[in-house]
All heavy atoms as an XYZ file, in Angstrom:
885
protein
N     -19.366    308.569    -31.153
C     -19.375    307.256    -30.574
C     -20.570    307.085    -29.648
O     -21.140    306.019    -29.600
C     -18.098    307.085    -29.773
C     -17.013    306.151    -30.284
S     -17.344    305.159    -31.690
C     -17.053    303.584    -31.015
N     -20.896    308.126    -28.938
C     -22.016    308.056    -28.014
C     -23.322    307.806    -28.771
O     -24.189    307.084    -28.289
C     -22.098    309.355    -27.205
C     -23.188    309.413    -26.152
C     -22.923    308.359    -25.081
C     -23.244    310.783    -25.530
N     -23.428    308.381    -29.962
C     -24.632    308.224    -30.766
C     -24.853    306.757    -31.132
O     -25.965    306.260    -31.089
C     -24.491    309.077    -32.027
C     -25.679    309.064    -32.926
C     -25.417    309.981    -34.109
C     -26.541    309.949    -35.093
N     -26.272    310.782    -36.258
N     -23.756    306.046    -31.483
C     -23.876    304.635    -31.835
C     -24.297    303.808    -30.628
O     -25.057    302.856    -30.767
C     -22.558    304.110    -32.388
C     -22.141    304.763    -33.663
N     -22.826    304.593    -34.829
C     -21.125    305.611    -33.932
C     -22.251    305.295    -35.784
N     -21.205    305.940    -35.259
N     -23.795    304.141    -29.450
C     -24.169    303.418    -28.244
C     -25.638    303.589    -27.908
O     -26.315    302.647    -27.504
N     -26.137    304.791    -28.088
C     -27.558    305.059    -27.815
C     -28.427    304.275    -28.780
O     -29.432    303.660    -28.382
C     -27.835    306.580    -27.908
C     -29.318    306.857    -27.862
C     -27.111    307.318    -26.801
N     -28.050    304.251    -30.050
C     -28.828    303.508    -31.049
C     -28.795    302.011    -30.735
O     -29.834    301.336    -30.776
C     -28.285    303.792    -32.462
C     -28.575    305.244    -32.848
C     -28.905    302.855    -33.483
C     -27.903    305.686    -34.127
N     -27.623    301.490    -30.407
C     -27.501    300.057    -30.121
C     -28.377    299.657    -28.938
O     -29.128    298.673    -29.010
C     -26.031    299.700    -29.845
C     -25.842    298.302    -29.364
C     -25.925    297.235    -30.240
C     -25.598    298.045    -28.020
C     -25.746    295.939    -29.795
C     -25.427    296.755    -27.567
C     -25.506    295.699    -28.461
N     -28.276    300.394    -27.842
C     -29.043    300.013    -26.655
C     -30.537    300.215    -26.839
O     -31.338    299.458    -26.296
C     -28.532    300.762    -25.428
C     -27.215    300.227    -24.930
C     -26.078    301.003    -24.989
C     -27.124    298.950    -24.430
C     -24.867    300.507    -24.550
C     -25.914    298.438    -23.982
C     -24.784    299.220    -24.049
N     -30.939    301.201    -27.609
C     -32.381    301.364    -27.849
C     -32.908    300.234    -28.734
O     -34.020    299.733    -28.497
C     -32.672    302.737    -28.455
O     -31.940    302.918    -29.636
N     -32.151    299.794    -29.735
C     -32.582    298.670    -30.567
C     -32.635    297.392    -29.735
O     -33.574    296.595    -29.861
C     -31.643    298.515    -31.790
C     -31.866    297.185    -32.496
C     -31.850    299.668    -32.752
N     -31.639    297.191    -28.868
C     -31.651    295.998    -28.021
C     -32.834    296.022    -27.047
O     -33.447    294.985    -26.796
C     -30.331    295.884    -27.253
C     -29.137    295.545    -28.137
S     -29.384    294.078    -29.136
C     -29.379    292.817    -27.897
N     -33.157    297.177    -26.510
C     -34.299    297.285    -25.607
C     -35.594    296.957    -26.338
O     -36.465    296.245    -25.803
C     -34.358    298.679    -24.999
N     -35.728    297.451    -27.566
C     -36.935    297.134    -28.348
C     -37.003    295.649    -28.694
O     -38.087    295.051    -28.686
C     -36.968    297.975    -29.632
C     -37.259    299.463    -29.436
C     -37.092    300.206    -30.754
C     -38.660    299.653    -28.891
N     -35.867    295.024    -28.987
C     -35.852    293.598    -29.305
C     -36.244    292.775    -28.085
O     -37.010    291.806    -28.193
C     -34.475    293.189    -29.813
N     -35.743    293.132    -26.935
C     -36.103    292.413    -25.703
C     -37.585    292.603    -25.382
O     -38.278    291.652    -24.989
C     -35.201    292.880    -24.542
C     -33.760    292.397    -24.771
C     -35.722    292.377    -23.202
C     -32.756    292.977    -23.806
N     -38.072    293.816    -25.583
C     -39.501    294.075    -25.357
C     -40.356    293.221    -26.292
O     -41.363    292.624    -25.865
C     -39.797    295.569    -25.564
C     -41.248    295.901    -25.453
C     -41.884    295.908    -24.219
C     -41.995    296.214    -26.580
C     -43.224    296.208    -24.115
C     -43.332    296.517    -26.488
C     -43.956    296.515    -25.249
N     -39.975    293.140    -27.577
C     -40.738    292.330    -28.543
C     -40.668    290.853    -28.180
O     -41.662    290.136    -28.313
C     -40.175    292.557    -29.959
C     -41.018    291.944    -31.047
C     -42.386    292.604    -31.148
O     -42.538    293.788    -30.891
N     -43.385    291.826    -31.506
N     -39.525    290.401    -27.693
C     -39.386    289.007    -27.265
C     -40.334    288.708    -26.113
O     -41.005    287.669    -26.089
C     -37.934    288.742    -26.862
C     -37.679    287.332    -26.438
C     -37.524    286.332    -27.383
C     -37.598    287.000    -25.091
C     -37.280    285.025    -26.997
C     -37.363    285.696    -24.698
C     -37.206    284.705    -25.652
N     -40.419    289.630    -25.158
C     -41.313    289.437    -24.005
C     -42.779    289.422    -24.446
O     -43.585    288.609    -23.973
C     -41.055    290.531    -22.943
C     -39.665    290.326    -22.326
C     -42.128    290.510    -21.854
C     -39.214    291.459    -21.434
N     -43.133    290.296    -25.393
C     -44.520    290.349    -25.883
C     -44.879    289.042    -26.590
O     -45.969    288.481    -26.380
C     -44.714    291.566    -26.823
C     -46.030    291.488    -27.571
C     -44.631    292.861    -26.028
N     -43.963    288.539    -27.465
C     -44.238    287.275    -28.148
C     -44.350    286.120    -27.158
O     -45.205    285.248    -27.299
C     -43.143    286.948    -29.167
C     -43.317    287.626    -30.500
C     -42.215    287.955    -31.266
C     -44.572    287.944    -30.998
C     -42.357    288.568    -32.490
C     -44.731    288.565    -32.216
C     -43.626    288.878    -32.969
N     -43.482    286.108    -26.145
C     -43.524    285.026    -25.163
C     -44.811    285.091    -24.334
O     -45.391    284.061    -23.988
C     -42.297    285.107    -24.260
N     -45.250    286.293    -24.015
C     -46.480    286.444    -23.218
C     -47.703    286.009    -24.012
O     -48.661    285.472    -23.442
C     -46.627    287.882    -22.757
N     -47.710    286.219    -25.335
C     -48.849    285.838    -26.166
C     -48.831    284.367    -26.543
O     -49.776    283.879    -27.152
C     -48.885    286.684    -27.449
C     -49.251    288.121    -27.151
O     -49.872    288.423    -26.145
N     -48.850    289.015    -28.033
N     -47.750    283.682    -26.220
C     -47.669    282.260    -26.546
C     -47.292    282.002    -27.985
O     -47.591    280.943    -28.523
N     -46.672    282.940    -28.648
C     -46.286    282.790    -30.052
C     -44.862    282.240    -30.133
O     -43.965    282.859    -30.709
C     -46.397    284.125    -30.768
N     -44.652    281.058    -29.579
C     -43.313    280.462    -29.564
C     -42.858    280.037    -30.954
O     -41.660    279.963    -31.234
C     -43.264    279.265    -28.612
C     -43.349    279.702    -27.185
C     -44.445    279.647    -26.376
C     -42.303    280.284    -26.413
N     -44.170    280.147    -25.138
C     -42.839    280.556    -25.139
C     -40.984    280.617    -26.656
C     -42.090    281.128    -24.127
C     -40.244    281.184    -25.648
C     -40.787    281.437    -24.404
N     -43.811    279.766    -31.837
C     -43.423    279.360    -33.191
C     -42.726    280.506    -33.932
O     -41.893    280.270    -34.794
C     -44.650    278.888    -33.981
O     -45.579    279.964    -34.107
N     -43.064    281.733    -33.608
C     -42.402    282.873    -34.241
C     -41.050    283.183    -33.597
O     -40.248    283.901    -34.171
C     -43.300    284.109    -34.159
C     -44.555    283.991    -34.988
C     -45.438    285.221    -34.842
O     -45.222    286.035    -33.954
N     -46.430    285.333    -35.717
N     -40.805    282.641    -32.401
C     -39.559    282.924    -31.695
C     -38.474    281.882    -31.941
O     -37.329    282.082    -31.540
C     -39.825    283.019    -30.191
C     -40.627    284.223    -29.738
C     -40.899    284.135    -28.261
C     -39.870    285.487    -30.061
N     -38.814    280.773    -32.607
C     -37.831    279.706    -32.789
C     -36.649    280.189    -33.625
O     -35.491    279.973    -33.252
C     -38.491    278.464    -33.429
C     -39.436    277.818    -32.416
C     -37.451    277.464    -33.892
C     -40.232    276.678    -32.966
N     -36.913    280.823    -34.742
C     -35.823    281.282    -35.613
C     -34.923    282.309    -34.916
O     -33.694    282.163    -34.969
C     -36.396    281.840    -36.923
C     -35.331    282.310    -37.862
C     -34.515    281.403    -38.523
C     -35.132    283.659    -38.076
C     -33.532    281.838    -39.382
C     -34.148    284.106    -38.930
C     -33.344    283.192    -39.600
N     -35.446    283.353    -34.263
C     -34.541    284.288    -33.579
C     -33.734    283.643    -32.447
O     -32.565    283.982    -32.242
C     -35.476    285.370    -33.013
C     -36.688    285.301    -33.844
C     -36.814    283.871    -34.256
N     -34.329    282.690    -31.732
C     -33.606    282.017    -30.652
C     -32.468    281.177    -31.229
O     -31.333    281.206    -30.719
C     -34.568    281.160    -29.804
C     -35.491    282.063    -28.995
C     -33.799    280.213    -28.897
C     -36.585    281.328    -28.272
N     -32.741    280.423    -32.316
C     -31.689    279.627    -32.949
C     -30.596    280.526    -33.514
O     -29.401    280.251    -33.364
C     -32.289    278.726    -34.052
C     -33.171    277.649    -33.413
C     -31.197    278.097    -34.909
C     -33.939    276.813    -34.408
N     -30.985    281.628    -34.135
C     -30.013    282.562    -34.705
C     -29.126    283.178    -33.616
O     -27.903    283.251    -33.768
C     -30.738    283.663    -35.485
C     -29.854    284.635    -36.241
C     -29.063    283.920    -37.319
C     -30.707    285.726    -36.849
N     -29.723    283.582    -32.507
C     -28.947    284.158    -31.405
C     -28.020    283.106    -30.798
O     -26.867    283.400    -30.460
C     -29.882    284.721    -30.341
N     -28.484    281.865    -30.688
C     -27.644    280.791    -30.162
C     -26.454    280.505    -31.070
O     -25.335    280.310    -30.599
N     -26.687    280.478    -32.387
C     -25.586    280.258    -33.324
C     -24.576    281.399    -33.278
O     -23.360    281.160    -33.338
C     -26.131    280.092    -34.742
C     -26.782    278.751    -35.063
C     -27.404    278.771    -36.447
C     -25.754    277.630    -34.964
N     -25.062    282.620    -33.198
C     -24.151    283.766    -33.115
C     -23.299    283.676    -31.853
O     -22.094    283.926    -31.903
C     -24.939    285.081    -33.140
C     -25.523    285.400    -34.495
S     -26.609    286.830    -34.532
C     -25.631    288.075    -33.787
N     -23.902    283.308    -30.748
C     -23.153    283.164    -29.496
C     -22.149    282.023    -29.596
O     -21.011    282.144    -29.151
C     -24.122    282.946    -28.335
C     -23.456    282.894    -26.997
C     -22.901    284.033    -26.449
C     -23.377    281.703    -26.287
C     -22.273    283.998    -25.215
C     -22.748    281.650    -25.058
C     -22.198    282.800    -24.521
N     -22.553    280.897    -30.193
C     -21.661    279.752    -30.351
C     -20.462    280.103    -31.223
O     -19.327    279.778    -30.907
C     -22.434    278.593    -30.960
C     -21.581    277.409    -31.275
C     -21.071    277.059    -32.481
C     -21.130    276.418    -30.352
N     -20.329    275.924    -32.380
C     -20.347    275.500    -31.061
C     -21.312    276.220    -28.991
C     -19.747    274.408    -30.470
C     -20.717    275.122    -28.413
C     -19.944    274.243    -29.135
N     -20.698    280.797    -32.353
C     -19.597    281.169    -33.234
C     -18.736    282.268    -32.626
O     -17.575    282.404    -32.981
C     -20.105    281.604    -34.604
C     -20.574    280.444    -35.441
C     -21.767    280.509    -36.137
C     -19.816    279.286    -35.543
C     -22.180    279.461    -36.919
C     -20.230    278.219    -36.319
C     -21.421    278.311    -37.007
N     -19.292    283.041    -31.737
C     -18.479    284.032    -31.033
C     -17.497    283.350    -30.092
O     -16.340    283.723    -30.002
C     -19.383    284.990    -30.255
C     -18.618    285.970    -29.402
C     -17.950    287.047    -29.969
C     -18.549    285.809    -28.026
C     -17.238    287.939    -29.195
C     -17.844    286.686    -27.240
C     -17.192    287.758    -27.830
O     -16.484    288.631    -27.038
N     -17.980    282.316    -29.393
C     -17.112    281.600    -28.465
C     -16.109    280.695    -29.189
O     -14.941    280.635    -28.813
C     -17.940    280.757    -27.499
C     -18.788    281.525    -26.497
C     -19.576    280.551    -25.630
C     -17.920    282.412    -25.630
N     -16.562    279.985    -30.203
C     -15.703    279.051    -30.935
C     -15.869    279.291    -32.429
O     -16.701    278.650    -33.068
C     -16.077    277.612    -30.600
C     -15.859    277.260    -29.153
C     -16.101    275.816    -28.892
C     -15.863    275.546    -27.422
N     -15.590    274.175    -27.141
N     -15.070    280.200    -33.001
C     -15.206    280.472    -34.437
C     -14.749    279.269    -35.255
O     -13.943    278.457    -34.792
C     -14.296    281.676    -34.662
C     -13.368    281.694    -33.530
C     -14.075    281.044    -32.371
N     -15.255    279.139    -36.482
C     -14.817    278.044    -37.347
C     -13.304    278.115    -37.579
O     -12.698    279.179    -37.511
C     -15.576    278.271    -38.650
C     -16.735    279.130    -38.267
C     -16.301    279.931    -37.100
N     -12.701    276.965    -37.876
C     -11.241    276.878    -37.994
C     -10.699    277.800    -39.086
O      -9.633    278.389    -38.926
C     -10.839    275.442    -38.271
N     -11.383    277.925    -40.198
C     -10.902    278.769    -41.286
C     -10.838    280.237    -40.904
O      -9.901    280.949    -41.266
N     -11.812    280.714    -40.149
C     -11.821    282.120    -39.740
C     -10.864    282.387    -38.587
O     -10.262    283.437    -38.508
C     -13.233    282.553    -39.338
C     -14.195    282.541    -40.494
C     -15.240    281.635    -40.534
C     -14.052    283.430    -41.548
C     -16.125    281.612    -41.598
C     -14.925    283.407    -42.608
C     -15.971    282.501    -42.635
O     -16.828    282.484    -43.674
N     -10.723    281.439    -37.699
C      -9.843    281.627    -36.546
C      -8.388    281.667    -36.985
O      -7.608    282.464    -36.486
C     -10.064    280.513    -35.538
N      -8.004    280.819    -37.932
C      -6.615    280.772    -38.367
C      -6.256    281.932    -39.285
O      -5.106    282.330    -39.348
C      -6.327    279.447    -39.077
C      -6.374    278.275    -38.116
O      -6.220    278.455    -36.920
N      -6.601    277.089    -38.643
N      -7.230    282.458    -40.013
C      -6.916    283.537    -40.946
C      -6.511    284.810    -40.215
O      -5.733    285.606    -40.733
C      -8.113    283.819    -41.858
O      -9.192    284.329    -41.084
N      -7.008    285.025    -39.016
C      -6.637    286.217    -38.255
C      -5.262    286.073    -37.617
O      -4.603    287.051    -37.336
C      -7.670    286.492    -37.160
C      -8.954    287.066    -37.711
C      -9.870    287.447    -36.601
N     -10.594    286.246    -36.186
C     -11.106    286.053    -34.996
N     -10.990    286.959    -34.075
N     -11.744    284.947    -34.702
N      -4.807    284.861    -37.379
C      -3.573    284.635    -36.654
C      -2.373    284.425    -37.568
O      -1.273    284.260    -37.092
C      -3.723    283.430    -35.732
C      -4.742    283.648    -34.634
C      -4.883    282.452    -33.754
C      -5.953    282.667    -32.711
N      -6.149    281.494    -31.881
N      -2.564    284.398    -38.880
C      -1.455    284.137    -39.784
C      -0.590    285.380    -39.918
O      -1.061    286.451    -40.275
C      -1.971    283.723    -41.159
C      -2.563    282.339    -41.174
C      -2.983    281.931    -42.558
C      -3.585    280.547    -42.550
N      -4.082    280.140    -43.853
N       0.669    285.205    -39.603
C       1.660    286.256    -39.754
C       2.863    285.646    -40.445
O       3.169    284.466    -40.254
C       2.081    286.821    -38.388
C       0.969    287.484    -37.659
N       0.450    288.699    -38.029
C       0.254    287.090    -36.578
C      -0.524    289.032    -37.201
N      -0.664    288.071    -36.309
N       3.578    286.424    -41.211
C       4.771    285.852    -41.847
C       5.820    285.494    -40.805
O       6.029    286.216    -39.835
C       5.254    286.976    -42.768
C       4.647    288.220    -42.230
C       3.365    287.809    -41.572
N       6.464    284.362    -41.029
C       7.500    283.893    -40.111
C       8.780    284.672    -40.388
O       9.246    284.742    -41.509
C       7.720    282.395    -40.323
C       8.813    281.800    -39.509
C       8.319    281.380    -38.168
C       9.437    280.601    -37.480
N       9.211    280.454    -36.108
N       9.340    285.270    -39.350
C      10.568    286.042    -39.480
C      11.680    285.259    -38.800
O      11.589    284.928    -37.622
C      10.420    287.437    -38.832
C      11.712    288.206    -38.930
C       9.284    288.198    -39.487
N      12.737    284.980    -39.561
C      13.857    284.232    -39.011
C      14.792    285.203    -38.304
O      15.268    286.160    -38.902
C      14.601    283.511    -40.128
C      15.723    282.639    -39.640
C      16.406    281.934    -40.779
C      17.553    281.097    -40.250
N      18.297    280.480    -41.345
N      15.082    284.980    -37.019
C      15.978    285.882    -36.306
C      17.409    285.744    -36.823
O      17.822    284.675    -37.257
C      15.860    285.463    -34.850
C      15.224    284.134    -34.858
C      14.515    283.965    -36.152
N      18.147    286.839    -36.735
C      19.525    286.834    -37.209
C      20.418    286.059    -36.250
O      20.038    285.730    -35.124
C      20.035    288.268    -37.347
O      20.127    288.863    -36.065
N      21.637    285.794    -36.695
C      22.586    285.047    -35.872
C      22.954    285.834    -34.618
O      23.126    285.263    -33.536
C      23.831    284.722    -36.686
N      23.067    287.157    -34.757
C      23.400    287.987    -33.596
C      22.281    287.933    -32.551
O      22.541    287.856    -31.346
C      23.642    289.421    -34.037
N      21.053    287.956    -33.009
C      19.916    287.881    -32.088
C      19.891    286.536    -31.383
O      19.656    286.458    -30.175
C      18.598    288.102    -32.843
O      18.663    289.339    -33.526
C      17.415    288.095    -31.910
N      20.138    285.480    -32.125
C      20.150    284.159    -31.512
C      21.295    284.031    -30.510
O      21.152    283.385    -29.480
C      20.256    283.072    -32.589
C      19.012    282.973    -33.466
S      17.494    282.724    -32.530
C      17.754    281.079    -31.920
N      22.441    284.667    -30.793
C      23.555    284.622    -29.855
C      23.200    285.347    -28.561
O      23.513    284.877    -27.469
C      24.792    285.246    -30.486
N      22.531    286.476    -28.680
C      22.107    287.220    -27.490
C      21.106    286.414    -26.675
O      21.158    286.373    -25.446
C      21.491    288.557    -27.883
C      22.490    289.580    -28.334
C      21.778    290.869    -28.688
C      22.726    291.893    -29.261
N      22.032    293.119    -29.660
N      20.171    285.777    -27.356
C      19.178    284.958    -26.650
C      19.849    283.771    -25.969
O      19.477    283.392    -24.861
C      18.102    284.480    -27.614
C      17.125    285.531    -28.101
C      16.189    284.946    -29.148
C      16.329    286.106    -26.945
N      20.841    283.186    -26.628
C      21.562    282.062    -26.039
C      22.320    282.469    -24.802
O      22.380    281.729    -23.821
N      22.900    283.665    -24.817
C      23.622    284.141    -23.643
C      22.678    284.402    -22.489
O      22.979    284.093    -21.345
C      24.380    285.429    -23.979
C      25.609    285.217    -24.820
C      26.271    286.536    -25.167
O      25.725    287.606    -24.879
N      27.429    286.455    -25.788
N      21.523    284.987    -22.769
C      20.591    285.297    -21.688
C      20.000    284.026    -21.088
O      19.710    283.978    -19.903
C      19.483    286.221    -22.187
O      18.682    285.563    -23.151
N      19.851    282.989    -21.889
C      19.321    281.733    -21.359
C      20.361    280.996    -20.525
O      20.025    280.293    -19.594
C      18.846    280.837    -22.503
C      17.567    281.307    -23.140
C      17.115    280.377    -24.232
C      15.846    280.885    -24.890
N      15.418    280.046    -26.003
N      21.630    281.155    -20.887
C      22.697    280.464    -20.153
C      23.045    281.159    -18.855
O      23.837    280.650    -18.084
C      23.948    280.351    -21.022
C      23.723    279.421    -22.191
O      22.848    278.570    -22.150
N      24.498    279.604    -23.246
N      22.515    282.322    -18.617
C      22.781    283.030    -17.380
C      23.962    283.962    -17.486
O      24.334    284.613    -16.517
N      24.597    284.053    -18.621
C      25.732    284.954    -18.795
C      25.229    286.381    -18.918
O      24.147    286.635    -19.440
C      26.518    284.566    -20.043
N      26.025    287.305    -18.423
C      25.636    288.701    -18.512
C      25.793    289.179    -19.943
O      26.700    288.763    -20.658
C      26.501    289.565    -17.591
C      26.230    289.310    -16.130
C      27.017    290.251    -15.283
C      26.729    290.025    -13.812
N      27.493    290.927    -12.971
N      24.914    290.035    -20.354
C      24.998    290.540    -21.714
C      26.146    291.529    -21.829
O      26.467    292.252    -20.895
C      23.680    291.205    -22.122
O      23.446    292.312    -21.301
N      26.770    291.561    -22.969
C      27.920    292.427    -23.190
C      27.514    293.637    -24.008
O      28.143    293.979    -24.996
C      29.033    291.655    -23.914
O      28.497    291.171    -25.156
C      29.537    290.502    -23.081
N      26.439    294.267    -23.615
C      25.988    295.446    -24.349
C      26.823    296.647    -23.938
O      27.288    296.748    -22.809
C      24.505    295.742    -24.067
O      24.350    295.936    -22.653
C      23.631    294.595    -24.534
N      27.038    297.555    -24.853
C      27.813    298.753    -24.561
C      26.927    299.790    -23.910
O      25.729    299.841    -24.158
C      28.416    299.329    -25.855
O      27.341    299.653    -26.735
C      29.359    298.343    -26.512
N      27.548    300.634    -23.091
C      26.798    301.687    -22.419
C      26.521    302.811    -23.409
O      27.296    303.051    -24.330
C      27.587    302.244    -21.246
C      27.733    301.275    -20.102
C      28.442    301.950    -18.959
C      28.543    301.023    -17.775
N      29.210    301.670    -16.656
N      25.452    303.497    -23.221
C      25.118    304.615    -24.088
C      25.925    305.862    -23.729
O      26.193    306.690    -24.580
C      23.630    304.928    -23.999
C      22.751    303.867    -24.601
C      21.314    304.281    -24.588
C      20.441    303.218    -25.211
N      19.060    303.599    -25.243
N      26.316    305.988    -22.475
C      27.065    307.151    -22.026
C      28.346    306.698    -21.335
O      28.347    305.692    -20.647
C      26.232    307.983    -21.059
C      24.926    308.469    -21.661
C      24.137    309.214    -20.655
N      24.630    310.579    -20.612
C      24.149    311.515    -19.818
N      23.175    311.228    -18.997
N      24.621    312.727    -19.828
N      29.376    307.475    -21.490
C      30.629    307.162    -20.817
C      30.590    307.702    -19.395
O      29.940    308.702    -19.118
C      31.799    307.782    -21.572
C      32.013    307.174    -22.940
C      33.222    307.778    -23.595
C      33.473    307.166    -24.946
N      34.649    307.762    -25.610
N      31.300    307.047    -18.517
C      31.382    307.501    -17.135
C      32.548    308.479    -16.992
O      33.703    308.119    -17.240
C      31.596    306.311    -16.195
C      30.362    305.434    -16.134
O      29.264    305.976    -16.301
O      30.515    304.216    -15.910
N      32.245    309.691    -16.636
C      33.258    310.706    -16.405
C      33.209    311.119    -14.941
O      32.134    311.163    -14.344
C      33.008    311.945    -17.274
C      33.243    311.716    -18.745
C      32.193    311.700    -19.642
C      34.530    311.518    -19.228
C      32.410    311.496    -20.991
C      34.761    311.321    -20.573
C      33.691    311.314    -21.456
O      33.916    311.105    -22.778
N      34.363    311.487    -14.365
C      34.317    312.008    -12.992
C      33.664    313.386    -12.989
O      33.598    314.057    -14.016
C      35.793    312.091    -12.588
C      36.541    312.142    -13.865
C      35.726    311.380    -14.878
N      33.156    313.774    -11.847
C      32.499    315.076    -11.731
C      33.502    316.178    -12.036
O      34.620    316.177    -11.540
C      31.937    315.237    -10.315
C      31.174    316.498    -10.132
C      29.905    316.654    -10.670
C      31.734    317.549     -9.434
C      29.210    317.822    -10.494
C      31.038    318.720     -9.259
C      29.781    318.859     -9.794
N      33.123    317.108    -12.885
C      34.036    318.157    -13.320
C      33.296    319.488    -13.292
O      32.211    319.611    -13.852
C      34.532    317.859    -14.734
C      35.510    318.855    -15.258
N      36.766    318.978    -14.730
C      35.417    319.761    -16.254
C      37.404    319.942    -15.389
N      36.597    320.425    -16.318
N      33.877    320.480    -12.631
C      33.283    321.811    -12.541
C      33.920    322.691    -13.601
O      35.141    322.768    -13.710
C      33.503    322.416    -11.143
C      32.949    323.824    -11.077
C      32.855    321.539    -10.097
N      33.090    323.342    -14.371
C      33.583    324.258    -15.398
C      33.562    325.663    -14.818
O      32.526    326.131    -14.337
C      32.703    324.188    -16.653
C      32.717    322.760    -17.198
C      33.161    325.179    -17.694
C      31.736    322.528    -18.322
N      34.693    326.318    -14.852
C      34.782    327.679    -14.330
C      34.033    328.624    -15.248
O      34.215    328.615    -16.462
C      36.251    328.111    -14.236
C      37.050    327.312    -13.241
C      36.587    327.527    -11.815
O      36.112    328.630    -11.487
O      36.688    326.575    -11.023
N      33.182    329.445    -14.655
C      32.428    330.410    -15.430
C      33.169    331.728    -15.568
O      34.234    331.936    -14.992
N      32.593    332.645    -16.318
C      33.232    333.942    -16.507
C      32.362    335.071    -15.959
O      32.388    336.177    -16.462
C      33.563    334.171    -17.985
C      32.338    334.038    -18.867
O      31.243    333.834    -18.369
N      32.535    334.153    -20.165
N      31.585    334.789    -14.932
C      30.765    335.825    -14.322
C      31.640    336.744    -13.480
O      32.672    336.351    -12.959
C      29.673    335.213    -13.437
C      28.585    334.545    -14.214
C      27.481    334.146    -13.274
C      26.321    333.570    -14.042
N      25.240    333.195    -13.166
N      31.165    337.955    -13.325
C      31.898    338.921    -12.502
C      31.700    338.591    -11.023
O      30.794    337.847    -10.655
C      31.374    340.320    -12.773
C      31.582    340.756    -14.201
C      31.066    342.160    -14.353
N      30.887    342.435    -15.780
C      30.198    343.433    -16.232
N      29.617    344.275    -15.411
N      30.088    343.631    -17.516
N      32.528    339.172    -10.224
C      32.384    338.984     -8.786
C      31.080    339.612     -8.318
O      30.566    340.558     -8.899
C      33.551    339.632     -8.032
C      34.852    338.898     -8.292
O      34.772    337.700     -8.634
O      35.919    339.520     -8.148
N      30.572    339.132     -7.216
C      29.307    339.657     -6.709
C      29.483    341.030     -6.074
O      28.524    341.735     -5.855
C      28.716    338.685     -5.687
C      28.290    337.388     -6.331
C      27.531    336.541     -5.366
C      27.097    335.278     -6.073
N      26.125    334.541     -5.355
N      30.696    341.403     -5.776
C      30.941    342.709     -5.152
C      31.072    343.817     -6.191
O      31.422    344.943     -5.840
C      32.219    342.650     -4.315
C      32.080    341.654     -3.181
O      30.922    341.406     -2.778
O      33.102    341.138     -2.714
N      30.795    343.529     -7.435
C      30.960    344.525     -8.492
C      29.970    345.661     -8.263
O      28.772    345.452     -8.090
C      30.732    343.869     -9.849
C      31.202    344.738    -10.994
O      31.842    345.768    -10.714
O      30.944    344.363    -12.147
N      30.470    346.899     -8.247
C      29.621    348.059     -7.968
C      28.898    348.552     -9.206
O      27.997    349.376     -9.113
C      30.463    349.181     -7.372
O      31.450    349.575     -8.314
N      29.267    348.067    -10.403
C      28.614    348.522    -11.632
C      27.188    347.986    -11.748
O      26.316    348.653    -12.318
C      29.403    348.058    -12.850
C      30.781    348.693    -12.915
O      31.032    349.610    -12.122
O      31.581    348.249    -13.766
N      26.942    346.822    -11.253
C      25.628    346.205    -11.398
C      24.643    346.791    -10.420
O      24.975    347.065     -9.270
C      25.716    344.697    -11.161
C      26.533    343.906    -12.183
C      26.638    342.460    -11.728
C      25.894    343.983    -13.552
N      23.433    347.030    -10.855
C      22.414    347.498     -9.897
C      22.096    346.381     -8.900
O      22.248    345.193     -9.182
C      21.215    347.827    -10.770
C      21.440    347.100    -12.050
C      22.908    346.922    -12.199
N      21.651    346.796     -7.704
C      21.376    345.821     -6.666
C      20.173    344.928     -7.024
O      20.170    343.751     -6.762
C      21.128    346.554     -5.346
C      21.097    345.639     -4.161
C      21.059    346.423     -2.885
C      21.150    345.486     -1.687
N      21.124    346.218     -0.448
N      19.157    345.515     -7.645
C      17.966    344.756     -8.057
C      17.758    344.930     -9.545
O      17.928    346.017    -10.083
C      16.721    345.248     -7.288
C      16.849    345.075     -5.803
C      17.106    346.160     -4.990
C      16.724    343.819     -5.246
C      17.233    346.012     -3.620
C      16.846    343.654     -3.879
C      17.098    344.751     -3.081
O      17.217    344.588     -1.738
N      17.360    343.904    -10.201
C      17.160    343.969    -11.656
C      15.686    344.132    -11.926
O      14.862    343.493    -11.435
C      17.643    342.684    -12.321
C      19.105    342.503    -12.193
N      19.992    343.016    -13.085
C      19.858    341.887    -11.250
C      21.211    342.700    -12.732
N      21.157    342.009    -11.596
């Protein structure tokens, strides 16, 4: 990617240099076409023709299902959604382990 950036900026620098040389020599007749071309490119960049602008924005229309519309209707009316929870609420529960007592003399003091 860096290689493309270097090429682009070096070509642009050379184009600007050539533009300055032509302008300094008074060769405005040779600069008319590039100036018009650059202006048209800028104009079409800002306001593309209708055929090209609409072709990028065309997407197939997807009709939402009845369930989706019901959910949207509830959210617009201010009613709380009746979605189910992903996890059940359980009270805190301790599971008894099967570890030996800490006073066991069989285990070494350090592992």
